[in-house]
Jmol script that loads the backbone (N, CA, C; Angstrom):
load data "model"
ATOM      1  N   MET A   1     -19.095  16.673  -5.055  1.00  0.00           N
ATOM      2  CA  MET A   1     -18.072  15.750  -4.733  1.00  0.00           C
ATOM      3  C   MET A   1     -17.926  14.739  -5.987  1.00  0.00           C
ATOM      4  N   LYS A   2     -16.600  14.355  -6.296  1.00  0.00           N
ATOM      5  CA  LYS A   2     -16.334  13.617  -7.482  1.00  0.00           C
ATOM      6  C   LYS A   2     -15.601  12.376  -6.844  1.00  0.00           C
ATOM      7  N   VAL A   3     -15.916  11.121  -7.178  1.00  0.00           N
ATOM      8  CA  VAL A   3     -15.306   9.913  -6.843  1.00  0.00           C
ATOM      9  C   VAL A   3     -14.413   9.404  -7.987  1.00  0.00           C
ATOM     10  N   ARG A   4     -13.214   9.151  -7.736  1.00  0.00           N
ATOM     11  CA  ARG A   4     -12.448   8.410  -8.636  1.00  0.00           C
ATOM     12  C   ARG A   4     -11.918   7.234  -8.080  1.00  0.00           C
ATOM     13  N   PRO A   5     -12.453   5.872  -8.807  1.00  0.00           N
ATOM     14  CA  PRO A   5     -12.023   4.768  -8.324  1.00  0.00           C
ATOM     15  C   PRO A   5     -10.467   4.549  -8.285  1.00  0.00           C
ATOM     16  N   ILE A   6      -9.904   3.689  -7.564  1.00  0.00           N
ATOM     17  CA  ILE A   6      -8.388   3.461  -7.607  1.00  0.00           C
ATOM     18  C   ILE A   6      -8.283   2.038  -7.970  1.00  0.00           C
ATOM     19  N   ASP A   7      -7.087   1.564  -8.425  1.00  0.00           N
ATOM     20  CA  ASP A   7      -6.729   0.125  -9.097  1.00  0.00           C
ATOM     21  C   ASP A   7      -7.746   0.054 -10.092  1.00  0.00           C
ATOM     22  N   GLU A   8      -8.216  -1.367 -10.208  1.00  0.00           N
ATOM     23  CA  GLU A   8      -8.995  -1.710 -11.151  1.00  0.00           C
ATOM     24  C   GLU A   8     -10.519  -1.906 -10.707  1.00  0.00           C
ATOM     25  N   ARG A   9     -10.914  -0.761 -10.228  1.00  0.00           N
ATOM     26  CA  ARG A   9     -12.394  -0.767  -9.666  1.00  0.00           C
ATOM     27  C   ARG A   9     -13.156   0.191 -10.735  1.00  0.00           C
ATOM     28  N   VAL A  10     -14.428  -0.079 -10.529  1.00  0.00           N
ATOM     29  CA  VAL A  10     -15.310   0.727 -11.503  1.00  0.00           C
ATOM     30  C   VAL A  10     -16.438   1.170 -10.636  1.00  0.00           C
ATOM     31  N   LEU A  11     -16.688   2.378 -10.827  1.00  0.00           N
ATOM     32  CA  LEU A  11     -17.912   3.042 -10.140  1.00  0.00           C
ATOM     33  C   LEU A  11     -19.262   3.004 -10.975  1.00  0.00           C
ATOM     34  N   LEU A  12     -20.216   2.215 -10.449  1.00  0.00           N
ATOM     35  CA  LEU A  12     -21.444   2.037 -11.328  1.00  0.00           C
ATOM     36  C   LEU A  12     -22.777   2.687 -10.612  1.00  0.00           C
ATOM     37  N   GLN A  13     -23.694   3.252 -11.417  1.00  0.00           N
ATOM     38  CA  GLN A  13     -24.915   3.570 -10.928  1.00  0.00           C
ATOM     39  C   GLN A  13     -25.852   2.490 -11.298  1.00  0.00           C
ATOM     40  N   VAL A  14     -26.525   1.839 -10.524  1.00  0.00           N
ATOM     41  CA  VAL A  14     -27.430   0.697 -10.707  1.00  0.00           C
ATOM     42  C   VAL A  14     -28.547   1.178 -11.454  1.00  0.00           C
ATOM     43  N   VAL A  15     -28.921   0.466 -12.545  1.00  0.00           N
ATOM     44  CA  VAL A  15     -30.094   0.788 -13.386  1.00  0.00           C
ATOM     45  C   VAL A  15     -31.289  -0.132 -12.790  1.00  0.00           C
ATOM     46  N   GLU A  16     -32.253   0.632 -12.358  1.00  0.00           N
ATOM     47  CA  GLU A  16     -33.442  -0.236 -11.756  1.00  0.00           C
ATOM     48  C   GLU A  16     -34.213  -0.492 -13.032  1.00  0.00           C
ATOM     49  N   PRO A  17     -34.652  -1.910 -13.001  1.00  0.00           N
ATOM     50  CA  PRO A  17     -35.310  -2.289 -14.063  1.00  0.00           C
ATOM     51  C   PRO A  17     -36.996  -1.840 -13.956  1.00  0.00           C
ATOM     52  N   GLU A  18     -37.760  -1.850 -15.039  1.00  0.00           N
ATOM     53  CA  GLU A  18     -39.089  -1.230 -15.042  1.00  0.00           C
ATOM     54  C   GLU A  18     -39.904  -2.185 -14.302  1.00  0.00           C
ATOM     55  N   GLU A  19     -40.804  -1.565 -13.481  1.00  0.00           N
ATOM     56  CA  GLU A  19     -41.489  -2.480 -12.446  1.00  0.00           C
ATOM     57  C   GLU A  19     -42.544  -2.952 -13.266  1.00  0.00           C
ATOM     58  N   LYS A  20     -42.860  -4.431 -13.295  1.00  0.00           N
ATOM     59  CA  LYS A  20     -44.017  -5.098 -13.901  1.00  0.00           C
ATOM     60  C   LYS A  20     -44.976  -5.563 -12.685  1.00  0.00           C
ATOM     61  N   LYS A  21     -46.254  -5.440 -13.001  1.00  0.00           N
ATOM     62  CA  LYS A  21     -47.131  -5.928 -12.212  1.00  0.00           C
ATOM     63  C   LYS A  21     -47.954  -7.091 -12.975  1.00  0.00           C
ATOM     64  N   VAL A  22     -47.865  -8.320 -12.311  1.00  0.00           N
ATOM     65  CA  VAL A  22     -48.570  -9.351 -13.058  1.00  0.00           C
ATOM     66  C   VAL A  22     -49.647  -9.683 -12.277  1.00  0.00           C
ATOM     67  N   GLY A  23     -51.047  -9.638 -12.803  1.00  0.00           N
ATOM     68  CA  GLY A  23     -52.169  -9.992 -12.189  1.00  0.00           C
ATOM     69  C   GLY A  23     -52.494  -9.151 -11.060  1.00  0.00           C
ATOM     70  N   GLY A  24     -51.918  -7.875 -11.053  1.00  0.00           N
ATOM     71  CA  GLY A  24     -52.320  -6.833  -9.978  1.00  0.00           C
ATOM     72  C   GLY A  24     -51.572  -7.167  -8.610  1.00  0.00           C
ATOM     73  N   ILE A  25     -50.590  -8.223  -8.689  1.00  0.00           N
ATOM     74  CA  ILE A  25     -49.831  -8.588  -7.456  1.00  0.00           C
ATOM     75  C   ILE A  25     -48.545  -7.419  -7.220  1.00  0.00           C
ATOM     76  N   ILE A  26     -48.441  -6.791  -6.247  1.00  0.00           N
ATOM     77  CA  ILE A  26     -47.302  -6.102  -5.802  1.00  0.00           C
ATOM     78  C   ILE A  26     -46.351  -6.442  -5.129  1.00  0.00           C
ATOM     79  N   ILE A  27     -45.009  -6.690  -5.544  1.00  0.00           N
ATOM     80  CA  ILE A  27     -44.077  -7.281  -4.744  1.00  0.00           C
ATOM     81  C   ILE A  27     -43.373  -6.105  -4.021  1.00  0.00           C
ATOM     82  N   PRO A  28     -43.221  -6.433  -2.605  1.00  0.00           N
ATOM     83  CA  PRO A  28     -42.778  -5.418  -1.784  1.00  0.00           C
ATOM     84  C   PRO A  28     -41.096  -5.331  -2.212  1.00  0.00           C
ATOM     85  N   ASP A  29     -40.494  -4.126  -1.885  1.00  0.00           N
ATOM     86  CA  ASP A  29     -39.042  -4.062  -2.197  1.00  0.00           C
ATOM     87  C   ASP A  29     -38.153  -4.842  -1.469  1.00  0.00           C
ATOM     88  N   THR A  30     -38.598  -5.213  -0.349  1.00  0.00           N
ATOM     89  CA  THR A  30     -37.766  -6.369   0.513  1.00  0.00           C
ATOM     90  C   THR A  30     -37.540  -7.619  -0.180  1.00  0.00           C
ATOM     91  N   ALA A  31     -38.510  -7.885  -1.049  1.00  0.00           N
ATOM     92  CA  ALA A  31     -38.634  -9.443  -1.561  1.00  0.00           C
ATOM     93  C   ALA A  31     -38.161  -9.389  -2.988  1.00  0.00           C
ATOM     94  N   LYS A  32     -37.764  -8.150  -3.499  1.00  0.00           N
ATOM     95  CA  LYS A  32     -37.159  -8.005  -4.909  1.00  0.00           C
ATOM     96  C   LYS A  32     -35.700  -8.323  -4.852  1.00  0.00           C
ATOM     97  N   GLU A  33     -35.261  -8.896  -6.069  1.00  0.00           N
ATOM     98  CA  GLU A  33     -33.942  -9.218  -6.180  1.00  0.00           C
ATOM     99  C   GLU A  33     -33.171  -7.859  -6.615  1.00  0.00           C
ATOM    100  N   ARG A  34     -31.884  -7.820  -6.326  1.00  0.00           N
ATOM    101  CA  ARG A  34     -31.060  -6.865  -6.573  1.00  0.00           C
ATOM    102  C   ARG A  34     -30.768  -6.799  -8.070  1.00  0.00           C
ATOM    103  N   PRO A  35     -31.047  -5.761  -8.845  1.00  0.00           N
ATOM    104  CA  PRO A  35     -30.542  -5.551 -10.083  1.00  0.00           C
ATOM    105  C   PRO A  35     -29.171  -5.886 -10.398  1.00  0.00           C
ATOM    106  N   GLN A  36     -28.825  -6.254 -11.629  1.00  0.00           N
ATOM    107  CA  GLN A  36     -27.404  -6.602 -11.789  1.00  0.00           C
ATOM    108  C   GLN A  36     -26.855  -5.975 -12.942  1.00  0.00           C
ATOM    109  N   ILE A  37     -27.549  -4.712 -13.409  1.00  0.00           N
ATOM    110  CA  ILE A  37     -27.198  -3.933 -14.511  1.00  0.00           C
ATOM    111  C   ILE A  37     -27.013  -2.567 -14.022  1.00  0.00           C
ATOM    112  N   GLY A  38     -25.692  -1.992 -14.507  1.00  0.00           N
ATOM    113  CA  GLY A  38     -25.363  -0.816 -13.985  1.00  0.00           C
ATOM    114  C   GLY A  38     -24.695   0.073 -14.985  1.00  0.00           C
ATOM    115  N   GLU A  39     -24.784   1.363 -14.701  1.00  0.00           N
ATOM    116  CA  GLU A  39     -24.106   2.279 -15.947  1.00  0.00           C
ATOM    117  C   GLU A  39     -22.732   2.753 -15.287  1.00  0.00           C
ATOM    118  N   VAL A  40     -21.684   2.681 -16.120  1.00  0.00           N
ATOM    119  CA  VAL A  40     -20.262   3.018 -15.723  1.00  0.00           C
ATOM    120  C   VAL A  40     -20.255   4.593 -15.456  1.00  0.00           C
ATOM    121  N   ILE A  41     -19.855   4.895 -14.326  1.00  0.00           N
ATOM    122  CA  ILE A  41     -19.765   6.352 -14.132  1.00  0.00           C
ATOM    123  C   ILE A  41     -18.306   6.717 -13.982  1.00  0.00           C
ATOM    124  N   ALA A  42     -17.425   5.973 -13.555  1.00  0.00           N
ATOM    125  CA  ALA A  42     -16.081   6.301 -13.586  1.00  0.00           C
ATOM    126  C   ALA A  42     -15.068   5.023 -13.565  1.00  0.00           C
ATOM    127  N   LEU A  43     -14.017   5.044 -13.939  1.00  0.00           N
ATOM    128  CA  LEU A  43     -13.078   3.936 -14.085  1.00  0.00           C
ATOM    129  C   LEU A  43     -11.805   4.297 -13.269  1.00  0.00           C
ATOM    130  N   GLY A  44     -11.235   3.262 -12.809  1.00  0.00           N
ATOM    131  CA  GLY A  44     -10.021   3.365 -11.838  1.00  0.00           C
ATOM    132  C   GLY A  44      -8.879   3.100 -12.921  1.00  0.00           C
ATOM    133  N   ASP A  45      -7.533   3.089 -12.407  1.00  0.00           N
ATOM    134  CA  ASP A  45      -6.384   2.765 -13.199  1.00  0.00           C
ATOM    135  C   ASP A  45      -6.099   1.383 -13.409  1.00  0.00           C
ATOM    136  N   ASP A  46      -5.504   1.074 -14.461  1.00  0.00           N
ATOM    137  CA  ASP A  46      -4.957  -0.355 -14.769  1.00  0.00           C
ATOM    138  C   ASP A  46      -3.812  -0.633 -13.883  1.00  0.00           C
ATOM    139  N   VAL A  47      -3.800  -1.891 -13.400  1.00  0.00           N
ATOM    140  CA  VAL A  47      -2.698  -2.467 -12.532  1.00  0.00           C
ATOM    141  C   VAL A  47      -1.783  -3.199 -13.538  1.00  0.00           C
ATOM    142  N   VAL A  48      -0.621  -2.900 -13.688  1.00  0.00           N
ATOM    143  CA  VAL A  48       0.297  -3.416 -14.419  1.00  0.00           C
ATOM    144  C   VAL A  48       0.988  -4.688 -13.699  1.00  0.00           C
ATOM    145  N   ASN A  49       0.741  -5.906 -14.226  1.00  0.00           N
ATOM    146  CA  ASN A  49       1.131  -7.054 -13.757  1.00  0.00           C
ATOM    147  C   ASN A  49       1.934  -7.777 -14.967  1.00  0.00           C
ATOM    148  N   ALA A  50       3.075  -7.967 -14.816  1.00  0.00           N
ATOM    149  CA  ALA A  50       3.987  -8.539 -15.865  1.00  0.00           C
ATOM    150  C   ALA A  50       3.667 -10.030 -16.037  1.00  0.00           C
ATOM    151  N   ASP A  51       3.126 -10.704 -15.074  1.00  0.00           N
ATOM    152  CA  ASP A  51       2.647 -12.212 -15.277  1.00  0.00           C
ATOM    153  C   ASP A  51       1.464 -12.393 -15.961  1.00  0.00           C
ATOM    154  N   VAL A  52       0.523 -11.344 -15.885  1.00  0.00           N
ATOM    155  CA  VAL A  52      -0.726 -11.574 -16.640  1.00  0.00           C
ATOM    156  C   VAL A  52      -0.968 -10.835 -17.723  1.00  0.00           C
ATOM    157  N   LYS A  53      -1.139 -11.334 -18.909  1.00  0.00           N
ATOM    158  CA  LYS A  53      -1.508 -10.543 -20.183  1.00  0.00           C
ATOM    159  C   LYS A  53      -3.055 -10.407 -20.346  1.00  0.00           C
ATOM    160  N   ARG A  54      -3.463  -9.193 -20.293  1.00  0.00           N
ATOM    161  CA  ARG A  54      -4.820  -8.816 -20.499  1.00  0.00           C
ATOM    162  C   ARG A  54      -5.017  -7.505 -20.873  1.00  0.00           C
ATOM    163  N   LYS A  55      -6.277  -7.333 -21.615  1.00  0.00           N
ATOM    164  CA  LYS A  55      -6.461  -5.835 -21.915  1.00  0.00           C
ATOM    165  C   LYS A  55      -6.595  -4.877 -20.873  1.00  0.00           C
ATOM    166  N   PRO A  56      -6.164  -3.530 -21.086  1.00  0.00           N
ATOM    167  CA  PRO A  56      -6.388  -2.466 -20.037  1.00  0.00           C
ATOM    168  C   PRO A  56      -8.030  -2.363 -19.918  1.00  0.00           C
ATOM    169  N   LEU A  57      -8.377  -1.959 -18.738  1.00  0.00           N
ATOM    170  CA  LEU A  57      -9.683  -1.921 -18.153  1.00  0.00           C
ATOM    171  C   LEU A  57     -10.427  -0.907 -19.182  1.00  0.00           C
ATOM    172  N   SER A  58      -9.679   0.231 -19.427  1.00  0.00           N
ATOM    173  CA  SER A  58     -10.271   1.315 -20.375  1.00  0.00           C
ATOM    174  C   SER A  58     -10.633   0.732 -21.797  1.00  0.00           C
ATOM    175  N   GLU A  59     -10.183  -0.393 -22.231  1.00  0.00           N
ATOM    176  CA  GLU A  59     -10.331  -0.982 -23.604  1.00  0.00           C
ATOM    177  C   GLU A  59     -11.587  -1.854 -23.465  1.00  0.00           C
ATOM    178  N   ILE A  60     -11.954  -2.148 -22.254  1.00  0.00           N
ATOM    179  CA  ILE A  60     -12.860  -3.140 -22.070  1.00  0.00           C
ATOM    180  C   ILE A  60     -14.383  -2.307 -21.798  1.00  0.00           C
ATOM    181  N   VAL A  61     -14.417  -1.610 -20.935  1.00  0.00           N
ATOM    182  CA  VAL A  61     -15.567  -0.677 -20.609  1.00  0.00           C
ATOM    183  C   VAL A  61     -15.231   0.908 -20.704  1.00  0.00           C
ATOM    184  N   LYS A  62     -16.201   1.594 -20.978  1.00  0.00           N
ATOM    185  CA  LYS A  62     -15.986   3.115 -20.997  1.00  0.00           C
ATOM    186  C   LYS A  62     -17.077   3.617 -20.207  1.00  0.00           C
ATOM    187  N   VAL A  63     -16.874   4.901 -19.775  1.00  0.00           N
ATOM    188  CA  VAL A  63     -17.910   5.752 -19.095  1.00  0.00           C
ATOM    189  C   VAL A  63     -19.072   5.854 -19.885  1.00  0.00           C
ATOM    190  N   GLY A  64     -20.459   5.356 -19.491  1.00  0.00           N
ATOM    191  CA  GLY A  64     -21.647   5.390 -19.993  1.00  0.00           C
ATOM    192  C   GLY A  64     -22.213   4.009 -20.600  1.00  0.00           C
ATOM    193  N   ASP A  65     -21.078   3.090 -20.550  1.00  0.00           N
ATOM    194  CA  ASP A  65     -21.623   1.722 -20.890  1.00  0.00           C
ATOM    195  C   ASP A  65     -22.360   1.197 -19.856  1.00  0.00           C
ATOM    196  N   LYS A  66     -23.239   0.173 -20.318  1.00  0.00           N
ATOM    197  CA  LYS A  66     -23.912  -0.508 -19.350  1.00  0.00           C
ATOM    198  C   LYS A  66     -23.380  -1.859 -19.249  1.00  0.00           C
ATOM    199  N   VAL A  67     -23.354  -2.340 -18.024  1.00  0.00           N
ATOM    200  CA  VAL A  67     -22.650  -3.618 -17.759  1.00  0.00           C
ATOM    201  C   VAL A  67     -23.551  -4.499 -16.852  1.00  0.00           C
ATOM    202  N   LEU A  68     -23.161  -5.842 -16.962  1.00  0.00           N
ATOM    203  CA  LEU A  68     -23.732  -6.819 -16.131  1.00  0.00           C
ATOM    204  C   LEU A  68     -22.829  -7.278 -15.102  1.00  0.00           C
ATOM    205  N   PHE A  69     -23.063  -7.094 -13.826  1.00  0.00           N
ATOM    206  CA  PHE A  69     -22.113  -7.390 -12.632  1.00  0.00           C
ATOM    207  C   PHE A  69     -22.678  -8.538 -11.792  1.00  0.00           C
ATOM    208  N   ALA A  70     -21.730  -9.165 -11.151  1.00  0.00           N
ATOM    209  CA  ALA A  70     -22.088 -10.237 -10.249  1.00  0.00           C
ATOM    210  C   ALA A  70     -22.986  -9.952  -9.236  1.00  0.00           C
ATOM    211  N   LYS A  71     -23.973 -10.938  -9.027  1.00  0.00           N
ATOM    212  CA  LYS A  71     -25.080 -10.649  -8.171  1.00  0.00           C
ATOM    213  C   LYS A  71     -24.621 -10.206  -6.709  1.00  0.00           C
ATOM    214  N   TYR A  72     -23.666 -10.633  -6.102  1.00  0.00           N
ATOM    215  CA  TYR A  72     -23.263 -10.237  -4.809  1.00  0.00           C
ATOM    216  C   TYR A  72     -21.974  -9.342  -4.960  1.00  0.00           C
ATOM    217  N   GLY A  73     -21.466  -8.926  -5.974  1.00  0.00           N
ATOM    218  CA  GLY A  73     -20.268  -8.195  -6.051  1.00  0.00           C
ATOM    219  C   GLY A  73     -20.398  -6.847  -5.690  1.00  0.00           C
ATOM    220  N   GLY A  74     -19.377  -6.281  -5.338  1.00  0.00           N
ATOM    221  CA  GLY A  74     -19.383  -4.622  -5.048  1.00  0.00           C
ATOM    222  C   GLY A  74     -19.733  -4.342  -3.710  1.00  0.00           C
ATOM    223  N   THR A  75     -19.390  -2.915  -3.554  1.00  0.00           N
ATOM    224  CA  THR A  75     -19.533  -2.495  -2.219  1.00  0.00           C
ATOM    225  C   THR A  75     -20.605  -1.118  -2.500  1.00  0.00           C
ATOM    226  N   GLU A  76     -21.556  -1.120  -1.740  1.00  0.00           N
ATOM    227  CA  GLU A  76     -22.733   0.106  -2.029  1.00  0.00           C
ATOM    228  C   GLU A  76     -22.146   1.139  -1.314  1.00  0.00           C
ATOM    229  N   VAL A  77     -22.085   2.458  -2.122  1.00  0.00           N
ATOM    230  CA  VAL A  77     -21.625   3.663  -1.443  1.00  0.00           C
ATOM    231  C   VAL A  77     -22.636   4.666  -1.762  1.00  0.00           C
ATOM    232  N   THR A  78     -22.582   5.730  -0.884  1.00  0.00           N
ATOM    233  CA  THR A  78     -23.669   6.891  -1.108  1.00  0.00           C
ATOM    234  C   THR A  78     -22.783   8.087  -1.072  1.00  0.00           C
ATOM    235  N   VAL A  79     -22.927   8.790  -2.282  1.00  0.00           N
ATOM    236  CA  VAL A  79     -22.147  10.274  -2.391  1.00  0.00           C
ATOM    237  C   VAL A  79     -23.127  11.317  -2.710  1.00  0.00           C
ATOM    238  N   GLU A  80     -23.400  12.172  -1.724  1.00  0.00           N
ATOM    239  CA  GLU A  80     -24.160  13.433  -1.915  1.00  0.00           C
ATOM    240  C   GLU A  80     -25.684  12.920  -2.256  1.00  0.00           C
ATOM    241  N   GLY A  81     -26.075  11.829  -1.475  1.00  0.00           N
ATOM    242  CA  GLY A  81     -27.581  11.355  -1.628  1.00  0.00           C
ATOM    243  C   GLY A  81     -27.747  10.556  -2.720  1.00  0.00           C
ATOM    244  N   GLU A  82     -26.858  10.310  -3.573  1.00  0.00           N
ATOM    245  CA  GLU A  82     -26.783   9.345  -4.770  1.00  0.00           C
ATOM    246  C   GLU A  82     -26.215   7.961  -4.382  1.00  0.00           C
ATOM    247  N   GLU A  83     -26.848   6.876  -4.754  1.00  0.00           N
ATOM    248  CA  GLU A  83     -26.332   5.561  -4.481  1.00  0.00           C
ATOM    249  C   GLU A  83     -25.474   5.090  -5.510  1.00  0.00           C
ATOM    250  N   TYR A  84     -24.551   4.501  -5.293  1.00  0.00           N
ATOM    251  CA  TYR A  84     -23.562   3.868  -6.277  1.00  0.00           C
ATOM    252  C   TYR A  84     -23.009   2.514  -5.928  1.00  0.00           C
ATOM    253  N   LEU A  85     -22.428   1.763  -6.752  1.00  0.00           N
ATOM    254  CA  LEU A  85     -21.782   0.420  -6.509  1.00  0.00           C
ATOM    255  C   LEU A  85     -20.382   0.406  -7.013  1.00  0.00           C
ATOM    256  N   LEU A  86     -19.478   0.133  -6.208  1.00  0.00           N
ATOM    257  CA  LEU A  86     -17.985   0.164  -6.533  1.00  0.00           C
ATOM    258  C   LEU A  86     -17.565  -1.299  -6.721  1.00  0.00           C
ATOM    259  N   VAL A  87     -17.232  -1.638  -7.935  1.00  0.00           N
ATOM    260  CA  VAL A  87     -16.961  -3.092  -8.126  1.00  0.00           C
ATOM    261  C   VAL A  87     -15.562  -3.178  -8.656  1.00  0.00           C
ATOM    262  N   ASN A  88     -15.003  -4.398  -8.399  1.00  0.00           N
ATOM    263  CA  ASN A  88     -13.811  -4.832  -8.945  1.00  0.00           C
ATOM    264  C   ASN A  88     -13.844  -5.033 -10.390  1.00  0.00           C
ATOM    265  N   ARG A  89     -12.837  -5.105 -11.168  1.00  0.00           N
ATOM    266  CA  ARG A  89     -12.790  -5.610 -12.449  1.00  0.00           C
ATOM    267  C   ARG A  89     -13.492  -6.903 -12.805  1.00  0.00           C
ATOM    268  N   SER A  90     -12.937  -7.919 -11.890  1.00  0.00           N
ATOM    269  CA  SER A  90     -13.446  -9.315 -11.877  1.00  0.00           C
ATOM    270  C   SER A  90     -14.941  -9.551 -11.720  1.00  0.00           C
ATOM    271  N   ASP A  91     -15.647  -8.355 -11.024  1.00  0.00           N
ATOM    272  CA  ASP A  91     -17.115  -8.518 -10.720  1.00  0.00           C
ATOM    273  C   ASP A  91     -17.958  -8.068 -12.078  1.00  0.00           C
ATOM    274  N   ILE A  92     -17.342  -7.514 -13.090  1.00  0.00           N
ATOM    275  CA  ILE A  92     -17.976  -7.204 -14.186  1.00  0.00           C
ATOM    276  C   ILE A  92     -18.189  -8.504 -15.229  1.00  0.00           C
ATOM    277  N   LEU A  93     -19.266  -8.864 -15.582  1.00  0.00           N
ATOM    278  CA  LEU A  93     -19.537 -10.046 -16.416  1.00  0.00           C
ATOM    279  C   LEU A  93     -19.514  -9.925 -17.733  1.00  0.00           C
ATOM    280  N   GLY A  94     -19.959  -8.582 -18.107  1.00  0.00           N
ATOM    281  CA  GLY A  94     -20.300  -8.295 -19.572  1.00  0.00           C
ATOM    282  C   GLY A  94     -20.634  -7.056 -19.752  1.00  0.00           C
ATOM    283  N   VAL A  95     -20.700  -6.620 -21.192  1.00  0.00           N
ATOM    284  CA  VAL A  95     -21.118  -5.208 -21.467  1.00  0.00           C
ATOM    285  C   VAL A  95     -22.594  -5.545 -22.144  1.00  0.00           C
ATOM    286  N   VAL A  96     -23.488  -4.923 -21.720  1.00  0.00           N
ATOM    287  CA  VAL A  96     -24.862  -4.889 -22.359  1.00  0.00           C
ATOM    288  C   VAL A  96     -25.045  -4.085 -23.460  1.00  0.00           C
ATOM    289  N   GLU A  97     -25.517  -4.518 -24.470  1.00  0.00           N
ATOM    290  CA  GLU A  97     -25.489  -4.024 -25.876  1.00  0.00           C
ATOM    291  C   GLU A  97     -26.832  -4.057 -26.324  1.00  0.00           C
ATOM    292  N   ASP A  98     -27.404  -2.707 -26.798  1.00  0.00           N
ATOM    293  CA  ASP A  98     -28.719  -2.689 -27.216  1.00  0.00           C
ATOM    294  C   ASP A  98     -28.982  -3.108 -28.399  1.00  0.00           C
TER     295      ASP A  98
END
end "model"
wireframe off; spacefill off
backbone 0.3
color backbone group
């Protein structure tokens, strides 16, 4: 099954950070913070608004980009056992560059 976001939404796959153990202490999953970096899987369409002048979504992010998103933004979805995050354009805070 393939998911195509609508409007100015972006489908992300959350990138899990490497687990670090400090001093042998293991932090349970329930106490860990939610990651804020995701890889763009699919883009929705740009919404044309004559009152607002801004770049099209496709010029800002592309499939495969890693982005920083708002801590509590987006909706978690599961498709065929894979977990994704569906976020609005405004929830994307920046593009992560290596």
